[in-house]
C-alpha positions in Angstrom: 65.2 2.3 1.6 62.7 1.2 4.2 60.7 -1.9 4.1 57.3 -1.8 2.4 54.3 -2.2 4.8 51.5 -4.4 3.5 47.9 -3.6 4.6 45.3 -6.3 4.8 41.7 -5.8 3.6 39.7 -5.7 6.8 37.5 -8.8 7.2 33.9 -8.2 8.1 32.5 -11.3 9.7 28.7 -11.9 9.2 26.9 -10.4 12.0 25.0 -12.6 14.3 21.3 -12.1 14.7 20.7 -10.0 17.8 17.6 -8.6 19.4 18.2 -5.3 17.7 17.9 -6.9 14.2 21.1 -5.4 12.8 20.1 -6.2 9.2 18.9 -4.1 6.3 16.8 -5.2 3.4 18.1 -5.0 -0.1 17.1 -1.6 -1.5 15.2 -2.0 -4.7 14.4 1.0 -6.8 12.4 1.2 -10.1 13.0 3.6 -13.0 10.5 3.8 -15.9 12.0 4.6 -19.3 10.0 7.1 -21.5 7.8 5.6 -24.1 9.3 5.6 -27.7 7.8 7.6 -30.5 6.7 4.5 -32.4 5.0 3.0 -29.3 1.4 3.9 -28.6 0.1 1.7 -25.8 1.6 1.8 -22.3 1.4 -1.1 -19.8 3.0 0.6 -16.8 1.5 3.4 -14.7 3.2 5.2 -11.8 0.6 5.5 -9.0 2.8 7.0 -6.3 6.4 7.6 -5.3 6.7 3.9 -4.2 4.1 2.0 -6.3 3.5 1.2 -10.0 0.7 -0.6 -11.6 0.9 -3.1 -14.5 -1.9 -3.0 -17.1 -2.5 -6.1 -19.2 -2.5 -5.1 -22.8 -5.0 -6.3 -25.3 -4.5 -9.8 -26.7 -2.9 -11.2 -23.5 -4.3 -13.8 -21.2 -7.0 -12.4 -18.9 -8.1 -13.3 -15.5 -10.6 -16.1 -14.7 -13.6 -13.8 -14.6 -12.8 -12.5 -18.0 -11.5 -9.1 -16.7 -8.1 -7.6 -17.3 -5.8 -8.3 -14.4 -4.0 -5.2 -13.0 -1.2 -5.9 -10.5 0.5 -3.4 -8.3 4.2 -3.6 -7.2 5.8 -1.6 -4.4 9.5 -0.4 -4.3 11.6 1.7 -2.0 11.2 4.5 -4.5 9.8 4.8 -8.0 11.4 7.2 -10.5 9.1 8.2 -13.4 10.0 9.3 -16.9 10.6 13.0 -15.8 13.1 12.2 -13.0 16.6 13.5 -13.7 19.9 11.7 -13.4 20.9 13.9 -10.5 17.7 13.1 -8.5 18.3 9.4 -9.1 21.9 9.7 -7.9 20.8 11.5 -4.7 18.5 8.7 -3.6 20.4 5.6 -4.9 24.2 6.0 -5.2 25.0 8.9 -2.9 24.5 6.9 0.4 26.8 4.2 -1.0 29.5 6.8 -1.7 29.2 8.1 1.8 29.6 4.6 3.2 32.6 4.0 0.9 34.4 7.0 2.3 33.6 5.8 5.8 35.2 2.5 5.1 32.2 0.3 4.2 31.6 -1.7 1.0 28.7 -1.3 -1.4 27.1 -3.0 -4.4 24.9 -1.3 -6.9 23.6 -3.1 -10.0 21.0 -2.4 -12.7 18.5 -5.1 -13.8 15.9 -5.3 -16.5 15.0 -6.5 -19.9 17.1 -5.6 -23.0 16.5 -2.0 -24.1 15.1 -0.8 -20.8 17.8 1.9 -20.1 20.2 0.1 -17.8 23.4 1.4 -19.5 22.0 4.9 -19.7 21.2 4.8 -16.0 24.7 3.6 -15.1 26.8 5.6 -17.6 24.6 8.4 -19.0 25.4 10.8 -21.8 27.1 14.2 -22.2 25.3 16.6 -19.9 23.3 13.8 -18.3 25.9 11.8 -16.4 24.8 8.5 -14.9 25.4 6.9 -11.5 29.1 6.0 -12.3 30.5 9.4 -13.3 28.6 11.1 -10.5 30.0 8.7 -8.0 33.6 9.3 -9.2 33.0 13.1 -9.1 31.7 13.0 -5.5 34.6 10.8 -4.3 37.3 13.2 -5.6 35.4 16.3 -4.6 35.4 14.9 -1.0 39.0 13.5 -0.7 40.8 15.8 -3.2 42.8 17.8 -0.6 43.7 14.7 1.4 45.0 12.4 -1.3 48.4 10.8 -0.9 51.0 11.1 -3.6 51.0 8.5 -6.3 52.4 5.1 -5.4 52.4 5.7 -1.7 49.6 3.1 -1.7 50.5 0.2 -3.9 48.3 -2.9 -4.8 49.6 -6.4 -5.0 48.3 -9.6 -6.6 46.6 -10.8 -3.5 43.9 -8.2 -3.2 45.7 -6.2 -0.5 47.4 -2.8 -0.2 51.1 -2.0 0.5 52.3 1.3 2.0 55.5 2.9 0.8 57.4 5.9 2.2 57.7 9.2 0.3 61.1 8.3 -1.0 60.1 4.9 -2.3 57.0 6.4 -3.9 59.2 9.0 -5.6 61.6 6.4 -6.9 58.6 4.3 -8.2 57.3 7.4 -10.1 60.6 8.0 -11.7 61.0 4.4 -12.7 57.6 4.3 -14.3 58.1 7.6 -16.1 61.4 6.3 -17.5 59.7 3.1 -18.8 57.3 5.2 -20.9 58.5 5.6 -24.4 56.4 8.8 -25.0 55.9 10.7 -21.7 52.5 12.1 -21.2 52.2 15.8 -20.7 49.5 17.3 -18.5 47.7 18.6 -21.5 47.5 15.2 -23.1 46.4 13.5 -19.8 43.6 15.9 -19.2 42.3 16.0 -22.8 38.8 14.4 -22.6 37.1 12.2 -25.1 34.4 14.2 -26.9 32.0 11.4 -26.3 32.3 11.8 -22.5 33.0 15.5 -22.2 31.0 17.6 -19.8 29.2 14.5 -18.3 28.4 16.5 -15.1 27.5 20.2 -14.8 29.5 22.2 -12.2 26.4 23.1 -10.3 25.5 19.4 -9.9 28.7 18.5 -8.1 28.3 16.6 -4.8 30.5 16.3 -1.7 30.5 14.0 1.3 30.6 15.3 4.9 32.2 12.2 6.4 35.8 12.7 5.3 38.5 12.3 7.9 41.0 15.1 7.4 43.6 13.3 9.5 43.8 10.4 7.0 45.4 10.0 3.6 43.4 8.5 0.7 44.1 6.9 -2.6 41.7 5.6 -5.3 42.1 2.5 -7.5 39.8 1.4 -10.3 39.4 -1.8 -12.2 37.0 -2.8 -15.0 36.0 -6.3 -16.0 33.3 -8.0 -18.0 31.6 -11.4 -17.7 31.1 -12.7 -21.2 29.7 -16.2 -21.8 30.5 -16.9 -18.1 34.1 -16.0 -18.6 35.8 -13.0 -16.9 37.9 -10.6 -19.1 39.9 -7.5 -18.0 38.8 -4.5 -20.0 41.8 -2.4 -18.9 44.4 -5.0 -20.0 46.5 -3.7 -22.8 46.4 -5.8 -26.0 49.8 -7.4 -26.5 51.5 -8.3 -29.7 53.2 -11.6 -30.2 56.3 -11.7 -32.3 56.0 -14.6 -34.8 58.6 -15.7 -37.2 57.3 -15.1 -40.8 56.6 -18.1 -43.0 57.9 -17.7 -46.5 56.3 -19.2 -49.6 58.1 -20.4 -52.7 58.2 -16.9 -54.2 60.1 -15.5 -51.3 57.3 -13.4 -49.9 56.0 -13.7 -46.3 52.7 -15.4 -45.8 51.8 -13.2 -42.7 53.1 -10.3 -40.8 55.7 -10.6 -38.1 53.3 -9.6 -35.3 49.8 -10.8 -34.5 47.4 -9.8 -31.7 47.1 -12.1 -28.8 43.4 -12.7 -27.8 42.6 -11.7 -24.2 42.9 -14.4 -21.6 40.0 -15.0 -19.2 40.6 -14.4 -15.5 39.8 -16.6 -12.6 38.2 -15.8 -9.2 40.1 -16.4 -6.0 39.6 -15.9 -2.3 42.0 -13.9 -0.3 43.2 -14.6 3.3 40.1 -12.7 4.6 37.7 -14.9 2.4 36.9 -12.0 0.1 36.3 -12.9 -3.6 38.4 -11.0 -6.2 39.5 -11.3 -9.8 43.0 -12.6 -9.9 45.4 -10.8 -12.3 43.1 -7.9 -12.8 44.7 -4.5 -13.5 44.0 -1.9 -10.9 44.8 1.7 -11.9 45.5 4.4 -9.4 43.7 7.6 -10.4 43.9 11.1 -8.9 40.9 12.8 -10.4 37.4 12.1 -11.6 38.4 12.9 -15.2 41.3 10.5 -15.1 39.1 7.8 -13.6 36.3 8.2 -16.2 38.9 8.2 -19.0 40.1 4.8 -17.7 36.4 3.6 -17.6 35.8 4.8 -21.1 38.9 3.1 -22.4 37.5 -0.2 -21.1 34.0 0.6 -22.2 35.1 0.7 -25.8 36.3 -2.9 -25.5 33.0 -4.2 -24.0 31.0 -6.7 -26.1 28.1 -4.9 -27.8 26.0 -6.1 -30.7 23.1 -4.9 -32.8 19.8 -6.9 -32.3 16.2 -6.4 -33.4 15.3 -4.8 -30.1 18.4 -2.8 -29.3 20.9 -1.2 -31.6 23.7 -1.3 -29.0 22.7 -4.3 -26.9 25.2 -5.3 -24.1 26.3 -8.9 -24.6 28.1 -9.2 -21.2 27.8 -8.1 -17.6 30.2 -5.3 -16.8 31.6 -4.7 -13.3 33.4 -1.4 -12.5 35.2 -1.6 -9.1 36.2 1.6 -7.2 38.6 0.7 -4.4 39.4 3.4 -1.8 42.5 2.9 0.5 42.9 5.1 3.5 45.4 5.3 6.3 45.8 7.8 9.2 48.6 10.3 9.4 51.4 10.0 12.0 51.4 12.0 15.2 53.1 15.0 13.5 50.3 15.1 10.8 52.9 15.2 8.0 53.4 11.7 6.6 51.2 8.5 6.3 51.4 6.3 9.3 53.6 3.2 8.5 51.3 0.7 10.3 49.7 -2.0 8.3 47.0 -2.6 10.9 45.7 0.9 10.5 45.0 0.6 6.7 41.3 0.4 5.7 40.3 -0.7 2.2 36.6 -0.3 1.0 35.2 -0.8 -2.4 32.1 0.1 -4.4 31.0 -2.2 -7.2 28.9 -0.7 -10.0 27.4 -3.5 -12.1 25.6 -3.1 -15.4 23.8 -6.5 -16.0 23.0 -7.5 -19.5 19.3 -7.6 -20.3 17.3 -10.7 -20.3 15.8 -11.4 -23.8 14.0 -14.0 -25.9 15.7 -15.2 -29.0 12.4 -15.3 -30.8 11.9 -11.5 -30.4 15.5 -10.5 -30.9 16.0 -12.6 -34.1 19.4 -13.8 -32.7 21.3 -16.4 -34.7 24.6 -18.2 -34.2 26.8 -16.4 -31.7 24.0 -14.2 -30.6 21.9 -17.2 -29.5 24.8 -18.5 -27.4 25.3 -15.1 -25.8 21.6 -14.8 -25.0 21.6 -18.3 -23.5 24.5 -17.5 -21.2 23.0 -14.2 -20.2 19.6 -15.7 -19.3 21.3 -18.6 -17.5 23.4 -16.2 -15.3 20.3 -14.1 -14.5 18.4 -17.3 -13.7 21.1 -18.3 -11.3 21.0 -14.9 -9.6 17.3 -15.3 -9.2 17.8 -18.8 -7.7 20.3 -17.5 -5.2 18.0 -14.7 -4.1 15.1 -17.2 -3.7 17.2 -19.6 -1.5 18.5 -16.7 0.6 14.9 -15.5 1.1 13.8 -19.0 2.0 16.6 -19.5 4.5 15.8 -16.2 6.2 12.0 -16.5 6.3 11.7 -20.2 7.0 14.8 -20.8 9.1 16.2 -23.4 6.7 19.9 -23.8 6.0 20.0 -24.6 2.3 23.2 -24.1 0.4 23.1 -21.1 -1.9 24.5 -22.0 -5.4 26.8 -19.0 -5.7 29.4 -21.0 -7.7 27.0 -21.8 -10.5 27.7 -18.5 -12.1 30.6 -16.0 -12.1 28.4 -13.0 -11.4 27.0 -14.5 -8.2 30.3 -16.1 -7.1 32.0 -12.7 -7.4 29.5 -10.9 -5.1 28.7 -13.7 -2.6 30.4 -11.7 0.2 27.9 -8.8 -0.2 25.0 -11.1 0.4 26.8 -12.6 3.4 27.1 -9.2 5.1 30.1 -7.4 3.6 28.2 -4.3 2.6 25.0 -2.7 1.4 23.2 -4.0 -1.7 21.0 -1.9 -3.9 19.3 -2.6 -7.2 17.8 -0.3 -9.8 15.1 -2.1 -11.8 14.8 -0.5 -15.3 11.5 -1.1 -17.1 10.2 -0.2 -20.6 6.5 0.6 -20.5 5.8 -0.6 -24.1 3.4 -3.5 -24.4 5.8 -5.8 -26.3 7.9 -6.2 -23.2 5.0 -6.9 -20.9 5.7 -10.6 -20.2 9.4 -10.0 -19.6 8.7 -7.0 -17.4 6.2 -9.0 -15.4 9.0 -11.6 -14.5 11.4 -8.7 -13.6 8.7 -7.3 -11.3 8.3 -10.6 -9.5 12.0 -10.9 -9.1 12.3 -7.4 -7.7 9.4 -8.0 -5.3 11.2 -11.2 -4.0 14.6 -9.4 -3.7 13.2 -6.8 -1.3 12.4 -9.5 1.2 16.1 -10.5 1.5 17.9 -9.2 4.6 21.6 -8.3 4.4 23.7 -7.9 7.6 24.6 -4.3 8.4 28.4 -3.8 8.0 30.4 -2.8 11.1 32.1 0.6 11.5 35.9 0.7 11.1 38.0 1.3 14.3 39.0 4.9 15.0 42.7 5.7 15.2 44.0 6.6 18.7 45.9 9.8 17.6 44.7 13.3 18.5 42.4 14.6 15.8 43.3 17.8 13.9 46.9 16.8 13.3 46.9 17.8 9.6 45.5 21.3 10.3 48.0 22.0 13.1 51.0 20.9 10.9 49.8 23.0 8.1 49.3 26.0 10.4 52.9 25.5 11.8 54.4 25.5 8.3 52.5 28.6 7.3 53.6 30.5 10.4 57.3 29.4 9.9 57.2 30.6 6.3 55.7 33.9 7.3 58.4 34.6 9.9 61.2 33.6 7.6 59.9 36.1 5.0 59.8 38.8 7.7 63.5 38.1 8.7 65.1 38.5 5.3 63.3 36.6 2.6 62.7 33.0 1.9 65.2 30.6 3.5 65.8 27.1 2.6 63.4 25.1 4.8 65.9 22.3 5.0 68.5 24.5 6.8 68.9 23.7 10.5 67.2 26.1 12.9 70.4 26.7 14.9 72.2 28.0 11.8 69.4 30.3 11.0 69.4 31.7 14.5 73.2 32.3 14.3 73.0 34.1 11.1 70.3 36.3 12.2 72.2 37.3 15.4 75.2 38.8 13.5 75.3 42.5 12.7 74.1 43.6 9.3 76.7 44.6 6.7 76.9 48.3 5.7 76.2 49.5 2.2 79.0 48.4 -0.3 78.1 50.8 -3.1 81.1 52.9 -4.4 80.1 56.2 -6.0 83.6 57.7 -6.2 87.0 56.1 -7.1 88.5 58.2 -4.4 86.0 57.1 -1.7 88.0 56.2 1.4 85.1 55.7 3.7 83.1 52.8 2.3 85.9 50.3 2.2 87.3 51.0 5.7 83.7 50.8 7.0 83.2 47.4 5.3 86.5 46.1 6.7 85.6 47.3 10.2 82.2 45.5 9.9 83.8 42.3 8.7 86.4 42.4 11.5 83.6 43.0 14.0 81.7 40.0 12.6 84.9 37.9 12.8 85.4 38.9 16.4 81.9 38.0 17.2 82.4 34.7 15.4 85.5 33.9 17.5 83.6 34.7 20.6 80.8 32.5 19.5 83.2 29.7 18.7 84.8 30.0 22.1 81.4 30.0 23.7 80.4 27.1 21.6 83.5 25.1 22.6 83.0 25.9 26.3 79.4 25.0 26.1 80.3 21.8 24.2 82.8 20.8 26.9 80.1 21.4 29.5 77.6 19.4 27.5 79.8 16.4 27.0 79.4 15.0 30.6 75.7 15.8 30.4 75.4 13.9 27.2 77.4 11.0 28.6 75.1 10.9 31.6 72.1 11.1 29.3 73.5 8.2 27.2 73.9 6.1 30.3 70.4 6.9 31.4 69.2 6.2 27.9 70.9 2.8 27.9 69.4 1.9 31.2 66.0 3.0 29.9 66.6 0.9 26.7 67.3 -2.1 28.9 64.2 -1.4 30.9 62.2 -1.0 27.7 63.5 -4.3 26.4 62.6 -6.0 29.6 59.1 -4.5 29.4 58.9 -5.5 25.8 59.6 -9.1 26.8 56.8 -8.9 29.4 54.6 -7.4 26.7 55.4 -10.3 24.4 54.4 -12.7 27.1 51.2 -10.7 27.7 50.6 -10.7 24.0 50.8 -14.4 23.9 48.3 -14.7 26.7 46.1 -12.2 24.9 46.3 -14.2 21.7 45.4 -17.4 23.6 42.5 -15.5 25.1 41.4 -14.2 21.7 41.5 -17.7 20.3 39.4 -18.9 23.2 37.0 -16.0 22.7 36.7 -16.8 19.0 36.0 -20.4 19.8 33.4 -19.4 22.4 31.9 -16.9 19.9 31.7 -19.6 17.2 30.0 -21.9 19.8 27.7 -19.0 20.8 26.8 -18.4 17.2 26.0 -22.1 16.7 24.0 -22.2 19.9 22.2 -19.0 18.9 21.5 -20.5 15.5 20.1 -23.6 17.2 18.0 -21.4 19.5 16.6 -19.4 16.6 15.7 -22.7 14.9 14.1 -24.0 18.1 12.3 -20.7 18.6 10.9 -20.7 15.1 9.9 -24.4 15.5 8.3 -23.6 18.9 6.5 -20.7 17.3 5.2 -22.9 14.5 4.0 -25.5 17.1 2.4 -22.8 19.2 0.6 -21.4 16.2 -0.6 -24.9 15.3 -1.6 -25.5 19.0 -3.6 -22.3 19.1 -5.3 -23.0 15.8 -6.2 -26.5 16.9 -7.4 -25.3 20.3 -9.5 -22.6 18.6 -10.9 -25.2 16.2 -11.6 -27.6 19.1 -13.3 -24.9 21.1 -15.3 -23.9 18.0 -16.4 -27.5 17.5 -17.2 -28.0 21.1 -19.4 -24.8 21.1 -21.0 -26.1 17.9 -21.6 -29.5 19.5 -23.1 -27.8 22.6 -25.3 -25.7 20.5 -26.4 -28.8 18.5 -27.0 -30.8 21.8 -29.1 -27.9 23.3 -31.0 -27.6 20.0 -31.6 -31.3 20.0 -32.8 -31.2 23.6 -35.1 -28.3 22.8 -36.4 -30.2 19.8 -36.9 -33.4 21.8 -38.8 -31.4 24.5 -40.9 -29.7 21.8 -41.6 -33.0 20.0 -42.5 -34.7 23.4 -44.9 -31.8 24.0 -46.4 -32.1 20.5 -46.7 -35.9 20.8 -48.3 -35.6 24.2 -50.8 -32.9 22.9 -51.5 -35.0 19.8 -52.0 -38.2 21.8 -54.2 -36.4 24.3 -56.3 -34.9 21.4 -56.6 -38.3 19.7 -57.5 -40.1 22.9 -60.3 -37.5 23.5 -61.5 -37.8 19.9 -61.4 -41.6 20.0 -63.3 -41.6 23.3 -65.9 -39.3 21.8 -66.3 -41.4 18.7 -66.5 -44.7 20.6 -69.2 -43.3 22.9 -71.2 -42.0 20.0 -70.9 -45.3 18.2 -71.8 -47.2 21.3 -74.9 -45.1 21.8 -75.9 -45.5 18.2 -75.4 -49.3 18.3 -77.4 -49.6 21.5 -80.3 -47.8 20.0 -80.2 -50.0 16.9 -79.9 -53.2 19.0 -82.8 -52.1 21.1 -84.9 -51.5 18.0 -84.0 -54.9 16.7 -84.7 -56.6 20.0 -88.1 -55.0 20.1 -88.9 -56.2 16.6 -87.8 -59.7 17.4 -89.9 -59.8 20.5 -92.9 -58.6 18.5 -92.2 -61.3 15.9 -91.8 -63.9 18.5 -95.1 -62.9 20.1 -96.9 -63.2 16.8 -95.4 -66.6 16.1 -96.4 -67.8 19.6 -100.0 -66.6 19.1 -100.2 -68.5 15.9 -99.2 -71.7 17.7 -101.5 -71.5 20.6 -104.7 -69.6 19.8 -106.8 -68.6 22.7 -103.8 -68.5 25.1 -103.4 -65.2 26.7 -100.3 -63.3 25.6 -97.7 -63.0 28.2 -96.5 -59.6 29.1 -93.4 -58.5 27.2 -90.2 -59.2 29.0 -87.9 -56.2 29.6 -84.7 -56.8 27.8 -81.6 -54.7 27.7 -79.7 -54.3 24.4 -76.2 -55.6 24.7 -73.6 -53.0 23.9 -70.6 -53.5 21.7 -67.4 -54.9 23.3 -64.9 -52.3 24.5 -61.1 -52.7 24.1 -59.4 -54.1 27.1 -56.9 -52.3 29.3 -58.4 -48.9 29.0 -57.5 -46.3 31.5 -60.0 -45.5 34.2 -60.6 -42.0 32.9 -61.5 -43.3 29.4 -63.8 -46.2 30.5 -67.6 -45.6 29.8 -69.5 -44.7 32.9 -72.6 -46.4 34.3 -74.8 -43.8 32.7 -73.4 -44.6 29.3 -74.6 -48.2 29.6 -78.2 -47.2 30.4 -80.6 -47.8 27.5 -82.5 -45.0 26.1 -86.2 -44.6 27.0 -88.5 -46.6 24.8 -91.1 -45.0 22.7 -94.7 -45.3 24.0 -96.1 -45.9 20.5 -96.6 -49.5 19.5 -94.2 -51.1 17.0 -95.5 -51.6 13.5 -96.9 -55.1 12.7 -96.0 -56.7 9.5 -98.8 -57.1 7.0 -97.7 -60.6 6.0 -97.0 -63.3 8.5 -93.5 -64.6 8.4 -92.8 -68.2 7.7 -92.1 -70.2 10.9 -88.9 -72.1 10.7 -89.3 -75.8 11.3 -86.3 -77.8 12.4 -83.9 -76.0 10.0 -81.0 -78.3 9.3 -77.5 -76.8 9.9 -76.0 -75.6 6.6 -72.6 -76.8 7.8 -73.6 -80.3 6.7 -73.7 -79.2 3.0 -71.0 -79.6 0.4 -69.7 -76.0 0.6 -66.1 -75.2 1.2 -65.4 -73.6 4.6 -62.8 -71.4 6.1 -62.3 -72.7 9.7 -60.9 -69.8 11.7 -59.6 -71.2 15.0 -57.3 -68.9 17.0 -54.2 -70.4 18.4 -55.2 -69.5 21.9 -58.3 -71.8 21.9 -58.6 -74.3 24.8 -59.5 -78.0 24.5 -62.4 -78.5 26.9 -62.6 -82.3 26.4 -66.4 -82.2 25.6 -68.1 -85.0 23.6 -69.6 -82.6 21.1 -66.8 -81.1 19.0 -67.3 -78.5 16.2 -66.0 -80.7 13.3 -66.4 -79.2 9.8 -65.6 -81.3 6.8 -64.0 -79.9 3.6 -62.7 -76.9 5.5 -59.4 -74.9 5.4 -58.2 -74.3 8.9 -56.4 -70.9 9.5 -55.3 -69.1 12.6 -55.9 -65.7 10.9 -58.1 -65.0 7.9 -56.4 -64.0 4.7 -57.5 -62.9 1.2 -56.0 -66.0 -0.4 -58.0 -68.4 1.9 -61.3 -66.5 1.5 -61.0 -66.5 -2.3 -61.0 -70.3 -2.3 -64.1 -70.8 0.0 -67.7 -69.6 0.0 -68.4 -70.1 3.8 -66.7 -68.8 6.9 -66.8 -69.9 10.5 -65.1 -68.4 13.6 -64.5 -70.5 16.7 -64.7 -68.2 19.7 -64.4 -69.0 23.4 -65.6 -66.7 26.2 -66.6 -66.9 29.9 -70.3 -67.0 30.5 -72.2 -65.1 33.2 -72.1 -68.1 35.5 -68.3 -68.4 35.1 -68.3 -71.3 32.7 -66.4 -71.3 29.3 -68.7 -71.5 26.3 -67.7 -72.0 22.7 -69.4 -70.0 19.9 -69.3 -70.8 16.2 -69.9 -67.5 14.3 -70.9 -68.4 10.7 -71.2 -66.3 7.6 -71.1 -66.2 3.9 -68.1 -65.2 1.8 -69.2 -62.8 -0.9 -67.2 -60.8 -3.5 -67.0 -57.0 -3.2 -67.0 -54.4 -5.9 -63.4 -53.6 -5.3 -62.3 -57.2 -6.2 -61.9 -58.4 -2.7 -63.9 -60.7 -0.4 -66.3 -59.8 2.4 -67.9 -62.0 5.1 -71.6 -61.5 6.0 -72.4 -63.2 9.3 -75.6 -65.1 9.3 -76.0 -67.0 12.6 -74.2 -68.2 15.8 -74.0 -71.7 17.3 -73.2 -72.0 21.0 -71.6 -75.0 22.8 -71.7 -74.7 26.5 -70.8 -77.2 29.3 -72.5 -76.9 32.7 -71.9 -78.7 36.0 -75.0 -80.2 37.8 -73.7 -79.1 41.2 -73.6 -75.4 40.3 -77.1 -73.8 40.5 -78.0 -71.6 37.6 -78.0 -68.0 38.4 -80.6 -65.8 36.7 -79.1 -62.8 35.1 -80.4 -59.6 36.3 -81.5 -57.0 33.8 -79.5 -54.3 35.5 -76.3 -56.2 35.3 -73.9 -54.9 32.7 -71.7 -56.8 30.3 -68.8 -58.5 32.1 -65.3 -57.6 31.5 -64.6 -61.0 30.0 -67.3 -60.5 27.4 -65.9 -57.2 26.5 -62.4 -58.7 26.2 -63.8 -61.5 24.0 -65.4 -59.2 21.6 -62.3 -57.1 21.5 -60.2 -60.2 21.0 -62.5 -61.3 18.1 -61.9 -57.9 16.4 -58.2 -58.0 16.8 -57.9 -61.7 15.6 -60.1 -61.2 12.6 -58.3 -58.0 11.7 -61.2 -56.9 9.6 -63.5 -53.9 9.6 -66.8 -54.0 11.6 -69.9 -52.3 10.3 -73.7 -52.3 11.2 -76.3 -52.1 8.4 -79.5 -50.5 9.6 -82.8 -52.3 8.7 -81.2 -55.7 8.2 -83.5 -58.6 8.5 -80.8 -60.7 10.2 -80.7 -61.4 13.9 -79.0 -59.1 16.4 -75.2 -59.2 16.6 -72.3 -58.6 14.2 -73.6 -58.2 10.7 -70.5 -58.8 8.5 -66.7 -58.8 8.5 -65.0 -57.4 5.4 -61.4 -58.1 4.2 -60.2 -55.4 1.9 -58.1 -56.2 -1.2 -54.4 -55.6 -0.9 -53.0 -52.8 -2.9 -49.8 -53.0 -4.6 -47.2 -50.7 -3.1 
């Protein structure tokens, strides 16, 4: 018996991220279950082959604006209520079966709320087979002619495959058949369960085109369930434990001699290639789709199922059906499996039926059902958490640890998400409104799962033998059988070819039939033929001996050459071993460099992502800075334009007001000059009358031409705004005589100054007054001295006097006391009505008096004094026409302050 060869499961390292992006997203499909007869309102609408829309039913929370929120979700493909099981298999599971035959792994699982049709999608019903029976049918339709005999491939307890020779496989089959107490007949083996009969119609059979006819295949299946986060083998036979009976006092046994041993949970382990597997799980070799489905159905009957308010047969566990396909190439002759463990390839397809998420309030669960629902929801929550962290690590460049070990279902399939094969998910939904909230969570999880990228698995290496070996070997056998039949019927194929040739070279025997007892011809003829055959035999024996003697030295020479060649081969093998050691060292160095390269590439990816983030931030900040600079420039230009516009408006307004003020001042000056001239004429006439009454008989002197004194102008006026010489000229006098009053005025006789009375005065002395050092000083008793008049001071006094200094026409400084009465106004304030002016002037005897010419205008100093009086008094100036007072300022008024 030859030694068994053990094949390793090929390890598929996670692919490094290259420029070609050798990753594939998780394929997520959606299947909508038909609405039940008792359900009326539907919350799911299929819009297109890739999009569905969720409608919020009545009574649920609405959007902020009060309208119903309708959300659309996209999938790789959406299957409506009218889609058949065959069409679903063609799009979802058939590519995974093709990859399985080509040596690649695959994972397919159904996900959804309870009662959404997950088990029907995976298993199906008679006449409507689901994804699992159709996958088995396609596998055996493809590899049926190329299957190895039973037990040529043999599994061990470490998730690997061993290879046996044809003889060892035959002995293994005989030993197992002898261990069976009741041998199974072909009829009993192929008898199908009526519940699973005719799952697939003959016209719906599928076949893969990627089968290698120069390889030999074998299929192993296993079936486990994850119940309350414990793993149980559904194919494990229930054992009986022999227990000694316990006897009571009456001599009868308390219990039977045998009791059933409850199934023991399995544990997860990691093989030498870091692949997760269920340790101690039974793997059954099957040779047909019917046999494989019978094994599945045997385990399906042991699965935990319970009746709830929402589902009559609700799955209480996650079921995992594993199809493992072992394949190895044929030898150079194309007759037997190559006994080389490095050429064995093992691929597996996992079909997972997840238990549905549920709310205990809706299912009415109690006791054990509550615990089951809690474990189911917890495992699905952990699956969602792992998908979220995977998505975050891939999209954000983080390196968070994925919590695969928190749940058995995620721990078992961690290798698939790390790049060991394709991952596909079928989301089953129920369109009834009662499942709206749970379906919404399922949709969000499916939308997030589509963003997870899984590394694309690598292709298995191709054997170096010449292709077409199986067909050539079969053609040779067929041709040999045909020729043997032509030469005299079937001959034992185990007979040596030289013996066959020798027998065929002998002459044929004559007919041996005796028709007459006195026949003397047949027997002598037969004797002669036998003697002839004996003679030929002797000749052949002699020729054989001669040839053998000739061949002996040749064979000895060949043996010598063969020994020398063996020595040379051993020498070359020694060199090859040394080369192999060098190659192994180089491989170790290459692996170390590859790991270092992967680490550096990972760091480069992180730096590139960080650089991209910084560049995006930089561009956004530059864009914002440019936008703010442009806005600032626009605001500055707008401000400059506004300033220029306001300067223009101010200039125009200032120019207009200056013109208007100049016009009004000129008009007021002209009016005041006319009034002063009229007053002056009246005073002259009055003076003339008084003089006549004093000196009767004296001739009246001619009237002296006088010029009315204009009002003082403000100082520091521009040259263009000063009054011209024509503006100072008095208007022409009227030729008509002035009217003479009918009653003669009373002549004043030495009128005593009213300042000597007992009135209370307001003595207004500006702070800029100069002390001239004269003997006569304006001293007013019982007076309030102020530098500026105020309403408070005026309210306490009944007389007002203003001390004013100005330069006279001869250049001397004279002091004027402008006196007036303080009177109350109708508005509640005080007004000053000026009555007379007292002048104090100091002259030097050495300076001759200069007569003032009538044509001489008012000096600049006088104008400035009057202007200074107005600004210091800060009161309004008005002229009352027809007043009987002397010429000059009539009154100063102080308005009452108004409350703000």
